[in-house]
Structures are given as structure tokens and as C-alpha cells.
C-alpha positions as CSV (number, residue, x, y, z in Angstrom):
1,W,0.0,-0.1,0.0
2,R,2.8,2.3,1.2
3,V,4.9,1.5,-1.8
4,S,2.4,1.8,-4.6
5,N,1.3,5.2,-3.1
6,G,-2.4,3.8,-2.5
7,L,-2.4,1.3,-5.5
8,D,-1.5,4.2,-7.9
9,P,-2.3,2.8,-11.8
10,A,1.1,4.6,-12.6
11,Y,3.1,2.6,-10.2
12,F,1.8,-0.9,-11.9
13,K,2.9,0.6,-15.2
14,A,6.3,0.8,-13.9
15,P,8.5,-2.5,-14.3
16,A,8.9,-2.9,-10.3
17,G,5.3,-2.8,-9.7
18,H,4.4,-4.8,-12.7
19,A,6.9,-7.7,-11.4
20,L,5.5,-7.0,-7.8
21,A,1.8,-7.4,-9.2
22,T,2.5,-10.5,-11.4
23,G,4.4,-12.3,-8.3
24,G,1.3,-11.6,-6.2
25,V,-1.2,-13.2,-8.7
26,L,1.2,-16.1,-9.2
27,A,1.2,-16.8,-5.5
28,L,-2.7,-16.3,-5.3
29,I,-3.2,-18.9,-8.2
30,A,-0.4,-21.2,-6.6
31,F,-2.7,-20.9,-3.1
32,I,-5.8,-21.6,-5.1
33,V,-4.4,-24.6,-6.9
34,G,-2.8,-26.1,-3.6
35,V,-5.8,-25.7,-1.5
36,G,-8.1,-26.8,-4.4
37,M,-6.5,-29.7,-5.6
38,V,-3.3,-30.7,-3.8
39,R,-5.0,-30.9,-0.5
40,P,-8.2,-32.9,-1.1
41,G,-6.4,-35.2,-3.6
42,M,-3.9,-36.0,-0.8
43,M,-6.7,-36.3,1.6
44,Q,-8.2,-38.8,-0.5
45,V,-5.2,-40.6,-1.0
46,G,-4.9,-40.9,2.7
47,A,-8.5,-42.2,3.2
48,R,-8.2,-44.7,0.5
49,S,-4.7,-46.0,1.5
50,Q,-6.0,-46.9,5.1
51,A,-9.2,-48.7,3.3
52,L,-6.9,-50.4,0.8
53,A,-4.5,-51.9,3.9
54,Q,-7.9,-53.7,5.1
55,M,-8.4,-55.3,1.9
56,P,-7.9,-59.0,1.2
57,A,-5.7,-59.5,-2.2
58,G,-7.5,-60.1,-5.1
59,P,-9.0,-58.2,-8.4
60,E,-10.8,-55.3,-6.6
61,R,-7.5,-54.6,-4.6
62,D,-5.6,-54.3,-7.5
63,Q,-8.4,-52.0,-9.3
64,Q,-8.3,-49.9,-6.2
65,Q,-4.3,-49.7,-6.2
66,A,-4.4,-48.4,-9.8
67,A,-6.8,-45.6,-8.9
68,L,-4.8,-44.7,-5.9
69,Q,-2.0,-44.7,-8.1
70,Q,-3.6,-42.4,-10.4
71,L,-4.8,-40.0,-7.9
72,R,-1.2,-39.8,-6.4
73,R,0.1,-38.8,-9.6
74,R,-2.5,-36.1,-10.0
75,S,-2.0,-34.6,-6.7
76,M,1.8,-34.8,-7.5
77,N,1.5,-33.1,-10.5
78,A,-0.5,-30.3,-8.8
79,G,1.8,-30.0,-6.2
80,R,4.8,-29.6,-8.9
81,V,2.7,-26.5,-10.4
82,V,2.1,-24.9,-6.9
83,A,6.0,-25.4,-6.6
84,V,6.7,-23.8,-9.9
85,L,4.5,-20.6,-9.4
86,L,5.8,-20.2,-6.2
87,A,9.3,-20.1,-7.6
88,L,8.4,-17.7,-10.0
89,A,6.7,-15.5,-7.5
90,T,9.4,-15.7,-5.3
91,V,11.9,-14.4,-8.1
92,L,9.7,-11.8,-9.5
93,M,9.4,-10.2,-6.0
94,A,13.0,-10.5,-5.2
95,V,14.0,-8.9,-8.4
96,A,11.4,-6.2,-8.3
97,R,13.4,-3.7,-6.6
98,Y,16.1,-3.8,-8.9
99,L,14.0,-3.0,-11.9
């Protein structure tokens, strides 16, 4: 608020303001993806893993295990997206003062 002089539009047209704003937007997107995709996916992985541990061996267990692996893979990929977005946000915000 102080740096941008009360969210002055002219500040955000400057390279430093643009970098800070872009970094902030990327961080918010990372938060939304993390809370909306990664957390629910990993909660399901935990619940399904506990249920899978109690299932007897057989074709149904193998099918559930394959579904669990797919869910893990999707959550891990979303986690990687969050990590990349946060890294970009960090870099943009760190170098903004030098622009």
C-alpha cells in the first residue's frame, strides 16, 4: 500500500510494480491450486490407503490400487505446478526492486 502510493495505477505500469503485481497473482493462483487440488487429493489418498490396507488380496484390491496411484500422480503433478508458481512469484518479488 505504501510502496504503490495507495494502489496508484502509474506504479503498476512501472517494471517494479508490474513484477510485484505479477508475483502476487502467481502466489494467489498457487494458493488456490494447492487448496483446491493438492489438499483434497492427498486427503483422498490417505483415506483410500487406509481402506486399501484392510482389503483382502484380489482383483478388486488391484483395481483400487491402480486408482490410488492415478490419484497420487494427479496430486503430485498439481504440487509441482504449485512449486513452480511459488518459485516464479518469489523470483519476481525478489528482483522487483532492481527493475
